[in-house]
N, C-alpha and C positions, 0 to 999 in steps of 0.2 A: 263499450258502454259501461258506465258505473251501474252496479247491481244495487237497486234500492231494497232495503230491508222492510219487512212488514211491521216491525216494531223497533223501538229504541228505548234506552234507559235515561231517566232524567231525575235530577235531585229535587227534593221538595221538603216541606216542613209539615209534619203531621201534628196538628193542634188538637190536643186532648184535654179533657176537663182538668187534669192534674198537672199537665206539662206539655211542652212542645218537643217533638223528636225529629231529628234529621232523618230523612228516608230517601231511598232511590226507588222510583216506580217505573215499571215497564209500560210504555204507552204505545197504542197502535199508531202507525204512520197513516197519513191521509194526503194524497196528492191529486192534482188535476190530471185526468186521463182523457185525451181527445180520441174519439173513435173516428178514424179516417178511412174512407173508402174511395179508392181511385184518386187519391190525392186531395179529396175534399172532406172537411170535417162535418160529420153528421150529428155529433153530440160531444159535450164536454161534461164529464161527471167527476165528482170527488170520490175517491175510492182508496182502498188499501192496496198497495203495490205488490200483490201476490196473485198467481194464477191468471195472469193478464190475457193469455190466449183463450182460456176458458171464458173469461169475462167478455172479451170482444166477440167471441163466437156466440155466446148466449145472448148478448145484447142484439146482435144482428138477427138472430132467430126470433127472439121474443118481441122485437119491434117490427118484424115483418120486412126487414131489409133483404133477407134471403129466406128461403123456405127449406133449405137443406144445407148441411155443411160443405158439400162439394161445390156449391156456388161461390165459395170463398177460396181465395188463392193467395199464396205468397205472404204469410203473416210476417210482420216485422215490428219490433218494439223499439222506438226511437226515443232517446233521452233529450230533454230540453231543460234549460235552466228553471223553467216554471212548471215542469211536469213531464208527462210521457205522452207519446203518440202510439196508439195501437193501430197499425196499418194493415189493411187488407186490399186486395184487388178483386173486383166483382166480375162474374160472367156478364156478357154484354147485355142480355135481357134484364138482369137484375140492376145493372148500372142505369139503364133507361128508366126502370121503375122508380129507383131512388131519386133520380133527377126530377121526375114528375111530382114527387111528394113535397119537394122544397121545404124540407124539415130541418130545423136546427134547435137543439135543446141545450141549455146551459143552466144547471141548477145545483143547489147544495145537496149534501147528503140527506136522504130521506125524501127527496122530491123526485117522483118518477114522471111528472107531466110538465115540468117547467119548460116554457119556451115553445111549445107546440103552436102551430100557426093558425089554429081555428078551434072553436068549441066542438065542431064536428069531429076533429081529430081526437079530442079528449073522450068522446063518446063512441069510439070505434066499435063496429059490430064484431062480436066474438063468435068463433066457431062453436058448434055443439060438440061436446066431448063424447067419447064412446062409452061403452058399458064399463070397461075397466075391471080391476080385481075387487074382491071383497076382503075385508079385514074383520077380525074378531074385536070385540070391544076392548079387551085387555091390551091388544097391540096399539090401538089408538090412545088409550089412557096412558100408556107408558112411552109413547112416541117422543115427547119432548125430553123425558128423562134419558132415553137412549141417545138422543141428539146431544144432550148436555155432556155426555161422556166422551164425545168426539170433537171437542172444541179446544184445541191446544192454544190457539191465539187468544181466546177468551180467558183461558186459565192464566195466561201471562199478563193480560191487560185489563180484564173485566170491563171491556168497552167495545165489544164487537158482536154483531149478529151472525147467525148461521142459518143455512138452508141444508136440509138433508133429504135423501131419497130412501123411502121405506118400502121394502118389498114384503109381501105377505109371507109370514113364517120365517123370514130371514133377518128382520131388523133393519137398522139403518146401514146401508151399504156404501154410501158416498156422501161426503160433506164438503161444503165450501164456506169460508168465513169472509166477512168484510165489515167495515164500519157502517155501511149502508145495507139495510135489509133487502132492497131491490137489487143491489149489486151482488149480494151473496146469492140471491136466486138466479141472476143472470150467469154467475160463475158456475153454479150447479147445472143449469140447463146446458151451458156450453160444454162442461166436462162430460155430461151424459151423451151429448150429440157426438163429441169427438171420440168417445169410447164405444159408440154404437149401442147405447142403452136406451131402450124404448121408454119414454117418459110416461106412456099410458099404462105401463105394467105395474106401477106402484103409486105411492102417495108422496107429496112434498110436505115436509115438516119445517115450520118456521119458528124462530125464537122471538117473533115480534107480533104486533097487532096485524090484522089482515086488512090491508087497504086496497083501493081500486086497482092500482097498477100491479099488485101481486096476483090478483085474480085474473087480470088481463093477460099477464105474461104466462101464467099457468095454463089458461085456456088455449092460447096460441100454441103452446108446447104439447097440448094433448093430455095434460094432467087431469085425472078424473076425481081425485080426492086431495083436499088441502087441509092440513092440520096445523094449528098454531097454539102457542102458549097463552096468547092474549086474545082480546076481543076483535071481531070484525066491525068495520063500519057498516051502516045500514045500506049504503049504495053498493059496497063490495058484496054484501049478501044478495042483493037483488041481481047483480051481474052473475054470481055463482048459480043462483036458481035458474036464471034464463039460459045459461050455458050448459046446464045439466050436471053441474059439479057438486060433489059432496063437500060440505064445509063444516069442519069440527073446530071449535075454539075453546079457550080456557082449558086446554089439555095439560093438566098438571095435578100432582097429588093423587093419582089413580082415578081421576074423573075427567069428564069433558062435557061440553055442550054441543049438541048436534042440531044444525040449523037448516040444512037443505039436503034433499035426495038421500034419505037415510038407508036406502036399500043396499048400499055397499058396506054397511056396518052390521055384522051378524052377531048373534048371541054366542054361536059356537065357533069351531075352528075356521080359519081362513080358507077360502078357495077362490079360484078365478072364475068370474062370471062368463 
């Protein structure tokens, strides 16, 4: 199978006030990725073709197709003229549950809810998250800066999002990137699951605004604290409040806004609750 690269170089013309200059820019690749379970497509997403097993695993977990990585078997990545197929086989009980859902999503980058089959599916009930760890204020304030230092694809392209996992007292320990913010989060959730990292032991840090699907995916994964460089939507905040999740936004320049469940953000050193 041809290996698809996450980025490629393209010529362009940089038009400046004084002159126009020929340039070559490194741009992120974006391909259609079909999530295929037991031979049937459950979703088609536009994504950066890197960390595909992490992506497919995280998608299966965050969308409730499976509840644990060991319910997935036999990963295969298949090349097609129009994109990629990320193929898994499901344990029998999970295959039956997926068939009952009758769900198919086909959406552009940035859309985590396109194509669901009912308004009830969009408003799915979220689990209550646990107590989780505590962080000191300086960790939260520096979180997006720490994440920015671990974004090689963004350094090359200036066009991708990232999701990082922050552990108290240890900083950002794992990062995944993608052109789509929810894809980056799925890749991170999948990578943590495959490596046996407990998502409830730290915080998720995002380079984007906080939208509904990000809160939903984090709650399903058991994440107790969600930190972002930009704003939350009002509905995302309501979901975080109801799920018991701490939500910190506008985390940049040494400051942040704290919107829900502030008990996990302490004045002094971090400790586990």
